[in-house]
C-alpha positions in Angstrom: -0.1 -0.1 -0.1 1.3 3.5 -0.8 0.0 6.6 1.0 0.8 9.8 -0.5 0.4 13.5 -0.8 -0.9 14.0 3.0 -1.2 17.7 3.8 0.8 16.9 7.0 1.9 13.5 8.0 2.9 13.4 12.0 5.1 10.4 12.6 5.5 10.6 16.5 9.1 9.0 15.7 12.1 9.9 17.7 12.6 13.2 15.7 8.8 14.0 16.0 8.9 14.8 12.2 5.7 16.4 10.7 6.2 15.9 6.9 4.3 18.2 4.5 3.2 16.3 1.2 4.0 13.3 3.3 3.3 9.5 2.9 3.8 6.2 3.8 4.9 2.8 2.0 3.6 -0.5 3.6 4.2 -4.0 3.2 1.5 -6.2 4.4 0.9 -5.1 7.9 4.3 -3.2 8.5 5.5 0.3 7.6 8.6 0.1 5.2 9.3 3.7 4.4 8.1 7.3 5.8 8.8 10.5 4.0 7.9 13.1 1.6 5.6 11.6 -1.4 8.4 12.2 -3.8 10.8 10.1 -2.0 8.6 7.1 -1.8 8.0 4.4 -4.6 5.3 5.2 -7.0 3.7 1.9 -7.3 1.7 -0.2 -4.9 -1.3 -2.9 -4.9 -3.4 0.0 -3.2 -2.6 3.7 -3.3 -4.4 6.2 -1.1 -4.1 9.9 -2.0 -4.3 11.8 1.2 -4.4 15.1 -0.3 -6.0 17.8 2.1 -5.7 15.2 4.9 -4.1 15.2 8.2 -2.5 11.6 8.7 -1.6 10.8 12.2 -0.7 7.5 14.1 -3.8 5.4 15.2 -4.9 6.6 18.5 -4.8 4.1 21.3 -7.3 3.8 24.1 -6.0 2.3 27.3 -9.2 2.0 29.4 -12.7 1.2 28.7 -15.9 -0.9 29.9 -17.5 -1.6 26.4 -20.6 -3.0 27.8 -21.5 0.3 29.4 -22.6 1.5 26.0 -25.9 -0.1 26.9 -26.6 2.2 29.9 -25.8 5.7 28.9 -27.2 8.5 30.6 -29.1 6.3 33.1 -31.2 8.7 35.3 -30.6 7.3 38.6 -26.6 7.6 37.8 -26.5 11.1 36.2 -25.7 12.9 39.2 -23.7 10.5 41.7 -20.1 10.3 42.3 -18.2 6.9 41.9 -19.7 4.7 44.5 -23.2 5.8 44.2 -22.9 5.6 40.6 -21.8 2.0 40.8 -24.4 1.3 43.3 -27.2 2.2 41.0 -25.9 0.5 38.0 -24.8 -2.8 39.6 -28.4 -4.0 39.5 -28.9 -3.4 35.9 -25.4 -4.9 34.9 -26.6 -8.1 36.6 -28.9 -8.8 33.9 -26.1 -8.6 31.0 -26.3 -11.4 28.2 -23.8 -13.0 26.0 -25.7 -11.3 23.3 -25.4 -7.7 25.0 -21.6 -8.1 25.4 -21.1 -8.9 21.6 -23.1 -6.1 20.2 -21.9 -3.5 22.9 -18.5 -4.3 22.0 -19.3 -3.9 18.3 -20.9 -0.6 19.0 -18.2 0.8 21.5 -15.5 -0.3 19.0 -17.3 1.5 16.0 -17.7 4.7 17.9 -13.9 4.6 18.8 -12.7 3.5 15.4 -14.7 6.4 13.7 -12.9 8.7 16.2 -9.4 7.6 15.2 -8.6 4.6 17.5 -6.8 1.7 16.1 -5.8 -0.1 19.4 -8.2 -0.5 22.3 -8.1 -2.1 25.5 -11.3 -3.2 27.3 -11.9 -4.0 30.9 -14.7 -6.6 31.3 -14.9 -7.4 35.0 -18.8 -8.7 35.3 -20.1 -11.9 33.7 -23.5 -12.8 34.7 -25.8 -15.2 32.6 -23.0 -17.0 30.8 -21.2 -13.8 29.8 -17.3 -14.4 28.6 -14.6 -12.3 27.4 -14.6 -14.5 24.4 -17.7 -12.5 23.3 -15.9 -9.3 23.4 -12.7 -10.9 21.5 -15.0 -12.5 18.9 -16.4 -9.0 18.1 -13.3 -7.3 17.9 -12.0 -9.9 15.3 -15.2 -9.2 13.5 -14.8 -5.4 13.4 -10.9 -5.4 12.9 -9.7 -3.6 16.0 -6.2 -4.2 17.6 -7.4 -5.6 21.0 -6.1 -5.8 24.7 -8.9 -7.8 26.2 -8.7 -7.5 30.0 -10.2 -10.3 32.1 -11.6 -8.3 34.9 -13.1 -10.0 37.9 -14.9 -9.1 41.3 -14.8 -11.5 44.2 -15.7 -9.3 47.4 -19.3 -8.6 47.4 -21.3 -6.7 49.9 -21.6 -9.4 52.7 -17.8 -9.4 52.7 -17.5 -5.5 52.8 -17.2 -4.9 49.2 -19.2 -2.6 47.0 -20.7 -5.1 44.3 -23.9 -6.9 44.9 -22.9 -10.6 45.8 -24.8 -11.9 42.8 -22.2 -10.4 40.5 -19.1 -11.7 42.2 -17.1 -15.0 41.4 -15.3 -17.5 43.1 -11.4 -16.8 43.0 -10.3 -20.1 42.1 -12.7 -19.8 39.1 -11.5 -16.5 38.1 -7.8 -17.5 38.1 -8.6 -20.7 36.3 -10.8 -18.7 33.4 -8.0 -16.1 33.2 -5.4 -18.9 32.5 -7.7 -20.4 29.8 -8.2 -17.0 28.1 -4.5 -16.3 28.0 -3.5 -19.9 26.8 -6.4 -19.8 24.1 -5.9 -16.3 22.7 -2.8 -14.2 23.9 -0.4 -13.2 21.2 2.9 -11.9 22.5 4.4 -11.5 18.9 5.2 -8.2 17.1 2.0 -6.6 15.7 -0.1 -8.7 17.7 -4.0 -8.1 17.1 -5.0 -9.6 20.5 -3.5 -9.7 23.9 -5.1 -10.8 27.0 -4.8 -8.8 30.1 -5.2 -9.8 34.1 -7.3 -7.2 35.4 -9.1 -7.7 38.9 -11.6 -4.7 38.8 -10.3 -2.7 42.0 -9.1 -3.1 45.4 -12.8 -2.5 46.9 -14.0 -5.3 44.8 -11.3 -8.1 45.1 -9.3 -9.6 47.8 -5.8 -9.1 48.7 -5.1 -12.7 47.7 -6.7 -12.5 44.1 -4.5 -9.3 43.5 -1.4 -11.3 44.7 -2.3 -14.3 42.8 -3.4 -12.4 39.6 0.1 -10.7 39.4 1.7 -14.3 39.9 -0.3 -15.5 37.2 0.3 -12.6 34.7 4.2 -12.6 35.4 4.2 -16.5 34.8 2.8 -16.0 31.3 4.4 -12.6 30.5 1.3 -10.7 30.0 0.3 -7.3 31.3 -1.7 -6.3 34.6 -4.6 -3.8 35.0 -6.9 -2.4 37.4 -8.6 0.8 39.1 -6.4 2.9 41.4 -7.0 6.2 43.4 -9.9 7.4 41.5 -11.5 9.6 44.0 -11.5 10.7 47.7 -13.8 7.7 48.7 -11.3 5.3 47.0 -8.5 6.8 49.2 -10.7 6.7 52.4 -11.6 3.0 51.7 -8.0 1.9 51.2 -7.0 3.8 54.5 -9.5 2.0 56.3 -9.3 -1.5 55.1 -5.6 -1.7 54.4 -4.1 1.1 56.3 -2.3 2.3 53.1 -2.8 4.8 50.3 -3.9 3.1 47.2 -0.3 3.4 45.8 1.4 1.9 48.7 -1.2 -1.1 48.6 -0.4 -1.6 44.8 3.6 -1.6 45.7 2.8 -4.0 48.7 0.9 -6.3 46.2 3.5 -6.2 43.5 1.1 -4.3 41.3 4.0 -2.0 39.9 6.3 -2.1 37.0 6.4 -1.6 33.3 3.9 -4.7 32.8 1.3 -2.8 35.0 -1.0 0.2 34.5 -3.6 1.8 36.4 -6.9 3.5 35.6 -7.3 7.0 36.6 -5.0 7.8 39.5 -6.7 11.1 40.1 -5.8 11.2 43.8 -2.2 10.0 43.2 0.1 11.8 45.8 3.5 12.9 45.2 4.8 9.8 46.8 2.6 7.6 44.6 3.9 9.5 41.6 7.6 9.2 42.5 7.0 5.5 43.0 5.2 5.1 39.6 7.9 7.0 37.9 10.7 4.8 39.5 9.1 1.5 38.6 7.7 2.4 35.1 4.2 1.7 36.2 1.7 3.3 33.9 -1.6 5.3 34.0 -4.6 5.5 31.7 -5.9 9.0 32.0 -9.6 9.4 31.4 -10.6 13.1 31.9 -14.2 12.9 30.7 -15.1 10.3 33.4 -13.1 12.2 36.0 -15.4 15.3 35.4 -18.5 13.4 35.0 -18.3 11.7 38.3 -16.5 14.7 40.0 -13.6 12.7 40.8 -11.2 15.5 40.3 -8.4 16.3 38.2 -5.4 14.0 37.8 -2.1 15.6 38.3 -0.9 14.5 34.5 1.7 17.3 34.1 3.2 16.2 37.5 3.2 12.7 36.3 4.8 13.5 33.1 7.5 15.7 34.5 8.3 12.8 36.8 8.6 10.3 33.8 5.4 8.4 34.5 4.0 6.6 31.5 0.6 8.1 30.8 -1.8 7.0 28.1 -5.5 8.2 27.4 -8.7 6.3 28.0 -12.3 7.1 27.4 -13.3 4.7 30.1 -17.0 3.2 30.1 -19.8 4.8 28.2 -21.9 5.1 31.2 -19.4 7.4 33.1 -18.3 9.2 30.0 -21.4 8.5 27.9 -19.2 8.8 24.8 -16.2 7.0 23.1 -14.6 9.7 21.0 -10.8 9.7 21.2 -10.5 13.1 19.6 -12.9 14.7 22.1 -11.1 12.9 25.0 -7.7 14.1 23.8 -9.0 17.6 23.5 -10.6 17.2 27.1 -7.3 16.1 28.6 -5.7 19.3 27.3 -8.3 21.7 28.6 -8.7 20.0 31.9 -5.0 20.2 32.8 -5.2 23.9 32.0 -8.1 24.3 34.2 -6.2 22.7 37.0 -2.6 23.7 36.5 -2.4 26.7 34.2 -2.3 27.3 30.2 1.2 25.6 30.0 0.2 22.5 31.6 -0.3 20.7 28.4 0.1 21.4 24.6 -1.8 20.3 21.9 1.3 17.8 20.7 1.7 16.6 24.1 -2.1 15.6 24.1 -1.6 13.7 20.6 1.5 12.1 22.0 -0.3 10.7 25.1 -2.9 9.5 22.7 -0.5 7.7 20.6 3.2 7.0 22.0 1.8 7.3 25.6 -0.8 4.8 25.0 1.8 2.4 23.5 4.1 2.7 26.4 1.1 2.1 29.0 0.1 -1.0 27.0 3.7 -2.3 27.1 4.1 -2.1 23.3 6.8 -0.9 21.0 5.2 -1.6 17.7 2.4 0.8 17.6 1.9 4.5 18.5 4.4 5.9 15.7 4.9 6.0 11.8 8.3 4.8 11.4 9.9 1.9 9.5 9.1 -1.4 11.3 6.3 -0.2 13.1 2.7 -1.6 12.7 0.6 -0.2 9.8 -1.9 1.8 11.9 -2.8 5.1 10.9 -5.7 7.5 10.5 -6.6 10.6 8.4 -8.7 13.6 9.2 -10.0 15.9 6.4 -8.9 19.4 6.8 -11.7 20.8 4.4 -14.3 20.3 7.2 -15.9 23.4 8.5 -14.6 22.7 12.1 -10.8 23.1 10.5 -11.7 26.6 8.7 -9.0 29.3 9.5 -6.9 26.7 11.2 -4.3 26.6 8.4 -1.6 28.0 10.7 -1.3 24.8 12.6 -3.1 21.9 11.3 -1.6 19.5 14.1 -2.6 21.7 16.8 -6.0 22.2 15.2 -6.7 18.5 15.7 -6.7 19.0 19.3 -8.2 22.6 19.9 -10.8 22.5 17.4 -14.2 20.5 17.8 -13.8 16.9 17.8 -13.5 15.3 14.4 -14.3 12.0 12.5 -11.8 10.1 10.4 -12.2 9.9 6.8 -9.7 6.8 6.6 -8.6 4.3 9.1 -6.2 1.5 8.6 -5.3 -1.1 11.1 -2.7 -3.7 10.6 -2.2 -2.7 7.1 -6.0 -3.3 6.2 -8.5 -0.2 5.5 -11.2 -0.4 8.1 -12.6 3.1 7.6 -13.1 4.3 4.0 -14.6 7.7 3.3 -15.9 8.0 6.7 -17.5 4.7 6.8 -16.8 1.4 8.4 -15.3 -1.1 5.8 -16.2 -4.3 7.6 -19.3 -3.7 9.5 -22.8 -2.5 8.4 -23.5 -0.2 11.4 -27.3 0.4 11.1 -28.5 -2.9 11.9 -25.8 -3.1 14.8 -27.2 0.1 16.5 -30.7 -1.1 15.9 -29.9 -4.3 17.8 -27.8 -2.3 20.4 -30.9 -0.1 21.2 -33.2 -2.9 21.5 -31.0 -4.7 24.0 -30.3 -1.4 25.8 -34.2 -1.1 26.4 -34.4 -4.7 27.2 -31.6 -4.4 29.9 -33.7 -1.2 31.3 -36.7 -3.1 32.0 -34.8 -6.0 33.5 
């Protein structure tokens, strides 16, 4: 495949090149050459003319709960903080079915893909009525998303002092056995892998200390990553101090949940000592600004994290705490929220784009995605600069992607295959999926 005549091609390589009249030459699923159009071969099996387009590396979503797209804007949960929000929604989620997991994953991935996402994680931690992570994995393969499937879990219900209802927790021996099954069945640790499995107990207030430790042992035995929620709001901090006598960061370190193979969602209330420890150990953070604002959790200290050297990626979080899965919108919100909290120099547009690309790759412990350079995976997206929302932004088209209103992609290529062409999904007819999704959402609301 030959990609040519991009108005600006942003590489995010070591030199952070921004190439005018830029292009790419691909062989199968990898990038072979990057440069100006006149420096590249002239023939290929497919040629994409990107005239008038801004081309950037595929965006990387490091935290999501895709099933939650079935419960957007639920009235009882609209005005609650984290624990109250969860308490109102757990009873609905207890009625999820395998079909709902499949369709909500397709819907969430379609929304992500159209907004520029080429790699996404998903943290599925609730498995009622025969639901399995397999249903998400099958949907990702169908739509063509590069996927980090997180086998979440909850084992401490209300009777044991946890937050989730007892009806939605699982026995810990079953959790570990099923996680092992998934790793052995699906995980691909090779370069350009389209599917990786992650070990991901839900949170310190929904699983036991033993499960956290055993999960870490299992993950490291198989060489897979670890993921959970941490330090999301002040109630999270209070729970950790009361139950464990530690801050969430101290608790994570005590359990072995730090290192380059670990990333934590949110970390809104991560203190200076926690930031230093994350930086020292290479522990990653999935920053979810829209969700943090929606639940009034606070403003994560991303400027301080990045200055300290903490790996930071971007996450849209669940579509019931964000009510959207639009990666460009999340990137823009990350910039704006840091400026509200820490001043106008707290984040630049290019930093926001870096967090959404290279930052996400680092958090997911990958070196083959996040940039456009020879040897990297053939994942890139294009935005049409002639849209009204970019009018007048010719001074700096790269910054315009972040500062201006959120845009949809015109083209998306994942693993060397076109998955969005002229703004439409190439591998999925979206209308019937949305119709089915809405029917199931109404069914879930009445359960």
